[in-house]
N, C-alpha and C positions, 0 to 999 in steps of 0.2 A: 187274493191280492189289490185288482184295480177297485173295490168296495172302500176298501181298508183307506188307500190314497184316497178318496173322494173324502169319503169321513174325515181323515187327519185335514185334508185341505178345508174342510168346512168350519171343523173346531180354529183352525189356526185365522179363518177371514174375521169370524165371530168373534174371537179374542181380538184380533185387529180393531176391529170397526169400535168395540167397548173400550180398547185402549186410547182410542182418537175420539169418542165422543167425552169418556173423561177430559182428554187433554182441552178438548174443545172448550168443555164446559167449565172452567177453573177460573175463571174471571169471572163469571155468575157469581161462583161463591165467593171471591174476595170482596164483590159488590154487595152480598146479603151481607158476611160481614161487619162492613161498615155504615149498615143502612142508617142505625141509631147515632153516628159517629161526626153525621156533616148537616149544618147546620148553615142559614140563609138570615139569620136576625139576630144581632148582637147582644140583642137583651136574654138570649136563649144560650147564649156562650159562655163557659164557664172558665173562671181564668187560668192560663197556664203563662211560663214562664216568658214565653216566646214566640212570636209572628213568623214562622219563616215563609218568606215570600218566593214562589219558583220562579224564574225567569222565563221571559216569552220573548218574542219578536221587538223589536224596536226600532226607528225610524229615524233614516238620515247619521244613524248612531249619536244623537244628541235626543232624542225624541223616545216615550215609550209607543209603543203599540198600542190600540185600543186592549188587546187582552191585558196586555202589563199595566197599564194605567189601569183598569177595572182589580185589578189587584191588590196595586200599590196605594191607589183612593180605602180599599178595604178595611188593608193593613192598617194606615193610617184610624181608619175609624173605630178600629182594636183597641190602638194604643189609646188614643185619648179618653176612650170610653175607660178604660183600667183594667180592659180583658188581657191584656199582656204589659211587660215593661220593660222589655228588646224588640230588637226588629233582624235577622236573620236574610239577607238578600243573597238570594243563591244565584248564579248562574253562568254563560258560558263567555270565558276572555281570551279564548286561544287566540283570538286574530286582535292585531294593532287595529284593523278599520270597525271590529264587532264591541265593543266594550259595554256588555249590559248593566254590570255593576256600577259602572261610573252614571251610567243615566238613570237608574234606578236611585241613587244614595241623592243625587244632584236633586230629583223630584221629591223626594222625600225632606231634605231637608228646605227648598224652598215651599214647602206644606208645611214648614215650624216645627218640624221633627227634628230633638236634638240629635246634632251626629253622635255624641258619646253611647246613643243607646241602640245604633248600626253597628251592625256587626257584615264584611263583607267576605263571600263566598266565591273566588273568584275561581274555583277550580268545579262547580257545579253542573259539571259538565250533561247530565242526567238524573233523572230521579233519583237514580238508588245512589247515584255518587253526590249526590245534595244529603239524603239522610244518613248514608254511610260516615263523612263528613261532619254530619251536625252533630253524630253522638261522638267522633272519634278525635276529633278536632276541638271542636265548640262545649263539647261534656254538656249538648244539650238531655236535658230529662224531660220536658213536657213542653208539648209547642202545639200551636195551631196553623195549621197547613193552611194558605191561603190559595187557591187556586181556582179555575171554573168545577164546575161539578164531577166532568163527565171525567176529568183528570184522578180525583180527589181518592177514590177507594186506593186507586194502586199507591199512591203517596204513603196513605193510611196504613196500608199492607207493610209496604217497605218500612216506613218511618218503627212500628210493631217491634219486626224484624231484629233492629237495629236498639231497643231495649227505651225508647222513645214513648211515651205517652201523648198521642196523639188525637187531635180532633179535626176536622176541616171545616173550614170558612170559604162556602159555595158563594164565588161570584159571577159576576152576571159573563154573560156565554152567547156568541149566536147559535139559535135553535138549529134543527132540521136538517143539519152536514154531516152526513153521513159518513166520510172520510173519516171525521173526530171518533166516531164507536169503534169505525175497523181497525184503525190505526192503534186505538186505547187497546179493543181486545187483544191484538197479537202481543201488545207491548207491557200489557199485561203477565201472560202469558210466561214471556222472558225476564221480566223482574222475579216471577214465582220462581225460576230457574237460578236466577243470580242472586235469591237469598237460599234456596240451597243448596251451591257451593261457597258463599259467602265469598261472592266475589270483591275485589278490594276496588278499590279507588284508584285512579290515574295518578294520584299527587294526596298525599296527608299533608306531613309538615308537625310543628310545631305544634304544642296544645295553648288555645289563646284563652286565657284569661277573660271570658264573661261577664264576673264580678267587678273590675273595675271598669272607669271607665278607660274607652280604648276611640282610635279611627282607624279606617279599611288602610291594612297595607300589604305591599305583595310579599312580604314575608313571609306569609302564610303558607305561602308555595312551596319555600325554599327549604 
């Protein structure tokens, strides 16, 4: 009887170890699937309807931080190169003192991007919410996601799950920061489960007509 218990315990431990190994390996699969969909040279990028610029830290609530500035500059390059015709800026606007969207919008307009091609997603609280709303609210079917390289495999995976034909444009990033790898690894695992359960975004609102000229407005949240 003791022999049987030890045998079952051993089998259980092996099974648990294998499940844990598979669980921890999922982000590597996501990276593998995205390996041919991430670009760093605008000449190699195929046309898509939208550039989706994911939000990041801002300075003093009126200037983009370094990571965000690089993303916005690359979105400008993609637009002026004719690789996209519209830009979705998505970020966290949950507090009056932290308005990523206005900062992003003002930066683009000051750099010569027409206001009518810029669409603002004020409820892009995380990458999953951005892609869910990009599909459900803004009816985006194809996009170039602009972010740092470590972020793009996860963003592309979620976009594909939401029915968006997406590729990634890898912008400048600070190298050698281990915390980004660790954070992204577990964020990817979390996103996989979000997709499996089809997690809903916090806000939706009416569908935005992105075929006509529009201005950013908070009514999108109602």
